[in-house]
C-alpha positions as semicolon CSV with decimal commas, in nm:
position;residue;x (nm);y (nm);z (nm)
1;M;-8,940;24,649;5,784
2;S;-8,595;24,537;5,741
3;A;-8,454;24,811;5,578
4;T;-8,554;25,073;5,792
5;N;-8,405;24,855;6,109
6;H;-8,083;24,862;5,918
7;R;-8,116;25,298;5,872
8;W;-8,219;25,289;6,197
9;R;-7,933;25,069;6,383
10;K;-7,679;25,292;6,126
11;F;-7,799;25,623;6,234
12;K;-7,792;25,453;6,641
13;N;-7,403;25,362;6,533
14;V;-7,350;25,703;6,369
15;L;-7,483;25,917;6,664
16;M;-7,274;25,691;6,946
17;Q;-6,965;25,780;6,746
18;A;-7,039;26,084;6,724
19;V;-7,095;26,109;7,131
20;A;-6,757;25,911;7,177
21;L;-6,620;26,185;6,976
22;A;-6,740;26,436;7,114
23;C;-6,618;26,329;7,472
24;A;-6,283;26,244;7,365
25;L;-6,249;26,616;7,234
26;L;-6,370;26,724;7,582
27;V;-6,113;26,514;7,760
28;V;-5,826;26,624;7,525
29;A;-5,958;27,003;7,489
30;P;-5,836;27,135;7,850
31;L;-5,465;27,005;7,755
32;G;-5,512;27,207;7,441
33;L;-5,600;27,519;7,610
34;V;-5,344;27,502;7,893
35;F;-5,078;27,454;7,575
36;Y;-5,204;27,724;7,359
37;H;-5,195;27,983;7,727
38;L;-4,881;27,872;7,821
39;I;-4,707;27,951;7,481
40;K;-4,911;28,279;7,432
41;S;-4,781;28,359;7,780
42;G;-4,460;28,237;7,806
43;I;-4,275;28,188;7,453
44;G;-4,201;28,548;7,491
45;S;-3,969;28,521;7,727
46;V;-3,770;28,197;7,687
47;N;-3,431;28,263;7,453
48;W;-3,095;28,187;7,566
49;A;-3,056;28,406;7,870
50;F;-3,350;28,181;8,008
51;F;-3,156;27,897;7,955
52;T;-2,827;28,006;8,062
53;Q;-2,853;28,326;8,322
54;L;-2,953;28,333;8,698
55;P;-3,258;28,525;8,834
56;K;-3,170;28,899;8,837
57;P;-3,153;29,116;9,171
58;V;-3,544;29,164;9,299
59;G;-3,637;29,439;9,083
60;E;-3,406;29,396;8,777
61;S;-3,572;29,288;8,497
62;G;-3,404;29,013;8,293
63;G;-3,235;28,691;8,371
64;G;-3,320;28,353;8,379
65;M;-3,371;27,998;8,552
66;A;-3,053;27,842;8,476
67;N;-3,000;27,710;8,840
68;A;-3,404;27,608;8,851
69;I;-3,332;27,369;8,575
70;A;-3,005;27,233;8,645
71;G;-3,158;27,232;8,980
72;T;-3,486;27,025;8,891
73;F;-3,265;26,786;8,726
74;I;-3,032;26,706;9,021
75;L;-3,327;26,624;9,247
76;L;-3,470;26,401;8,992
77;G;-3,170;26,226;8,917
78;L;-3,149;26,178;9,359
79;A;-3,501;26,061;9,372
80;A;-3,436;25,826;9,116
81;L;-3,151;25,717;9,324
82;I;-3,371;25,632;9,603
83;G;-3,647;25,548;9,439
84;V;-3,573;25,351;9,152
85;P;-3,360;25,047;9,297
86;V;-3,635;25,047;9,621
87;G;-3,931;25,025;9,374
88;V;-3,766;24,776;9,120
89;L;-3,681;24,575;9,400
90;G;-4,011;24,558;9,630
91;G;-4,200;24,446;9,279
92;V;-3,971;24,175;9,218
93;Y;-4,082;24,062;9,563
94;L;-4,440;24,110;9,506
95;S;-4,393;23,908;9,174
96;E;-4,157;23,661;9,274
97;Y;-4,140;23,613;9,644
98;G;-4,382;23,671;9,974
99;S;-4,689;23,544;10,087
100;S;-5,011;23,596;9,908
101;R;-5,172;23,748;10,240
102;L;-4,861;23,964;10,339
103;N;-4,842;24,058;9,967
104;W;-5,198;24,182;9,942
105;W;-5,125;24,401;10,271
106;I;-4,790;24,517;10,060
107;R;-4,986;24,659;9,800
108;F;-5,250;24,764;9,981
109;A;-5,017;25,038;10,171
110;A;-4,878;25,115;9,819
111;D;-5,204;25,162;9,679
112;V;-5,272;25,383;9,985
113;L;-4,947;25,595;9,970
114;N;-5,016;25,639;9,590
115;G;-5,274;25,858;9,684
116;V;-5,158;26,080;9,976
117;P;-5,103;26,438;9,935
118;S;-4,796;26,514;9,803
119;I;-4,774;26,826;10,093
120;I;-4,821;26,528;10,373
121;W;-4,555;26,363;10,209
122;G;-4,282;26,741;10,257
123;I;-4,406;26,738;10,615
124;V;-4,322;26,428;10,684
125;V;-4,009;26,435;10,542
126;Y;-3,943;26,777;10,702
127;A;-3,952;26,601;11,045
128;L;-3,723;26,330;10,924
129;V;-3,480;26,486;10,718
130;V;-3,514;26,832;10,784
131;V;-3,518;26,918;11,129
132;P;-3,271;26,648;11,229
133;M;-3,025;26,811;10,959
134;K;-3,133;27,133;11,106
135;G;-3,150;27,296;10,747
136;F;-3,303;27,225;10,410
137;S;-3,088;27,077;10,153
138;A;-3,098;26,903;9,756
139;W;-3,074;26,574;10,039
140;A;-3,404;26,637;10,169
141;G;-3,578;26,705;9,806
142;G;-3,397;26,371;9,667
143;I;-3,581;26,199;9,940
144;V;-3,915;26,308;9,941
145;L;-3,968;26,269;9,558
146;G;-3,746;25,951;9,575
147;M;-4,025;25,847;9,843
148;M;-4,339;25,922;9,636
149;M;-4,204;25,743;9,347
150;I;-4,160;25,444;9,516
151;P;-4,502;25,270;9,482
152;L;-4,600;25,379;9,200
153;I;-4,266;25,208;9,049
154;M;-4,295;24,902;9,285
155;R;-4,683;24,874;9,130
156;T;-4,619;24,905;8,804
157;S;-4,310;24,701;8,791
158;E;-4,505;24,416;8,956
159;E;-4,813;24,420;8,702
160;V;-4,507;24,425;8,385
161;L;-4,319;24,117;8,611
162;Q;-4,641;23,943;8,645
163;L;-4,682;23,927;8,220
164;V;-4,395;23,739;8,217
165;P;-4,457;23,372;8,106
166;N;-4,417;23,185;8,356
167;G;-4,242;22,925;8,109
168;Y;-3,968;23,117;8,113
169;R;-3,935;23,072;8,466
170;E;-3,975;22,680;8,446
171;A;-3,731;22,651;8,157
172;S;-3,490;22,834;8,348
173;L;-3,510;22,660;8,658
174;A;-3,502;22,317;8,473
175;L;-3,175;22,419;8,307
176;G;-3,039;22,398;8,665
177;I;-3,021;22,827;8,667
178;P;-3,028;22,930;9,031
179;R;-3,402;23,105;9,088
180;W;-3,220;23,468;9,155
181;R;-3,012;23,424;8,814
182;T;-3,356;23,364;8,672
183;I;-3,507;23,647;8,832
184;V;-3,203;23,880;8,707
185;Q;-3,065;23,757;8,401
186;I;-3,424;23,636;8,243
187;V;-3,763;23,812;8,425
188;L;-3,619;24,143;8,452
189;R;-3,461;24,086;8,124
190;T;-3,798;24,027;7,934
191;A;-3,976;24,325;8,133
192;M;-3,667;24,589;8,121
193;K;-3,895;24,812;7,854
194;G;-4,195;24,772;8,119
195;I;-3,980;24,857;8,419
196;V;-3,788;25,152;8,259
197;T;-4,164;25,286;8,131
198;G;-4,301;25,321;8,506
199;V;-3,948;25,458;8,603
200;L;-3,994;25,729;8,391
201;L;-4,394;25,764;8,478
202;A;-4,292;25,808;8,784
203;L;-4,037;26,117;8,702
204;A;-4,279;26,276;8,475
205;R;-4,531;26,259;8,788
206;V;-4,270;26,390;9,040
207;A;-4,112;26,648;8,800
208;G;-4,364;26,898;8,897
209;E;-4,423;26,879;9,281
210;T;-4,381;27,203;9,453
211;A;-4,545;27,147;9,790
212;P;-4,297;26,871;9,920
213;L;-4,019;27,094;9,787
214;L;-4,145;27,369;10,000
215;F;-4,098;27,210;10,298
216;T;-3,755;27,015;10,160
217;A;-3,537;27,175;9,871
218;F;-3,682;27,529;10,004
219;G;-3,520;27,698;9,689
220;N;-3,206;27,915;9,606
221;R;-3,130;28,188;9,399
222;F;-2,823;28,133;9,331
223;W;-2,592;27,784;9,196
224;N;-2,580;27,524;9,437
225;H;-2,238;27,378;9,526
226;S;-2,347;27,111;9,794
227;L;-2,660;26,846;9,832
228;S;-2,660;27,003;10,200
229;D;-2,796;27,353;10,132
230;P;-3,110;27,425;9,953
231;I;-3,146;27,433;9,567
232;A;-3,369;27,570;9,360
233;A;-3,580;27,391;9,129
234;L;-3,843;27,492;8,874
235;P;-4,182;27,434;9,065
236;L;-4,012;27,628;9,309
237;Q;-3,919;27,903;9,087
238;I;-4,220;27,885;8,937
239;F;-4,427;27,946;9,217
240;N;-4,221;28,227;9,408
241;Y;-4,255;28,431;9,076
242;A;-4,619;28,368;9,012
243;I;-4,711;28,548;9,354
244;S;-4,476;28,841;9,326
245;P;-4,560;29,180;9,245
246;Y;-4,345;29,194;8,924
247;D;-4,481;29,198;8,564
248;D;-4,148;29,071;8,439
249;W;-4,093;28,733;8,679
250;H;-4,476;28,695;8,591
251;R;-4,366;28,659;8,268
252;Q;-4,084;28,427;8,388
253;A;-4,309;28,231;8,565
254;W;-4,504;28,176;8,236
255;A;-4,215;28,045;8,048
256;G;-4,058;27,792;8,312
257;A;-4,403;27,677;8,336
258;L;-4,425;27,618;7,929
259;V;-4,068;27,402;7,947
260;L;-4,172;27,240;8,260
261;L;-4,455;27,113;8,044
262;L;-4,217;27,028;7,767
263;L;-3,993;26,818;7,972
264;I;-4,306;26,649;8,125
265;T;-4,475;26,575;7,778
266;A;-4,118;26,510;7,647
267;V;-4,112;26,262;7,901
268;N;-4,454;26,083;7,857
269;V;-4,330;26,094;7,443
270;G;-4,065;25,906;7,565
271;V;-4,247;25,621;7,748
272;R;-4,508;25,616;7,434
273;V;-4,219;25,534;7,217
274;L;-4,116;25,262;7,479
275;T;-4,425;25,089;7,491
276;R;-4,509;25,075;7,120
277;D;-4,445;24,744;6,960
278;R;-4,158;24,790;6,756
279;F;-4,179;24,413;6,650
280;Q;-4,550;24,405;6,517
281;K;-4,562;24,308;6,169
282;P;-4,766;24,572;5,961
283;A;-5,091;24,422;5,865
């Protein structure tokens, strides 16, 4: 009887392992299918001209998305300038200062904002920035992406800072170091890897947003020479090319989607590298 029970337990164990593996493959399969379809449809248009040339006039084949690639990095840079300081300082306040009741409401607001659809962010910034400035601009695009980054960076920074042992703070304060210097030189430095990880995740999230940029950056088929003018971005260019009636633009849209996905994948791989415990000794 014991041998029968042992075989039955082994069978159930193998069965559940197979079910778990099948579920894992089901989760990964859509990503693999997306990569396969993008590579199949867009790899033929990814060439040197795609990265160095401007879009051709309507109806002409060829050209590239050099302005959109540069515009994406400009918008992400502006978003980081706005979102990173506010988000990190907000996380510091939640972790190191404030009352429990106030912090609870701030966390609740941040969690709600994390779930707000991106098009709502675009409409809000359109009313607050685009309308007063009387025009679309790179500033408006950077502001909307930065505002979307703030709640995510705030919550991740708070969680990482709370993982720093209280003994570090107590030892620093016992040596007579002011609290603000303790936070800056000890707590933040200890949690820097996790904070950078949260920032990269936030950048990866907003890098592919299209809806808010339609209301703010608007798009541009030429090089942008002023942050007060409309600016191109990969998501916008992909959207405009995808809805066009030209086959060559459709191919370039697939190529742009492939490049954008590779960019986001590279950021996520960077996050995995940063979160890897480099000091863990092999077993």
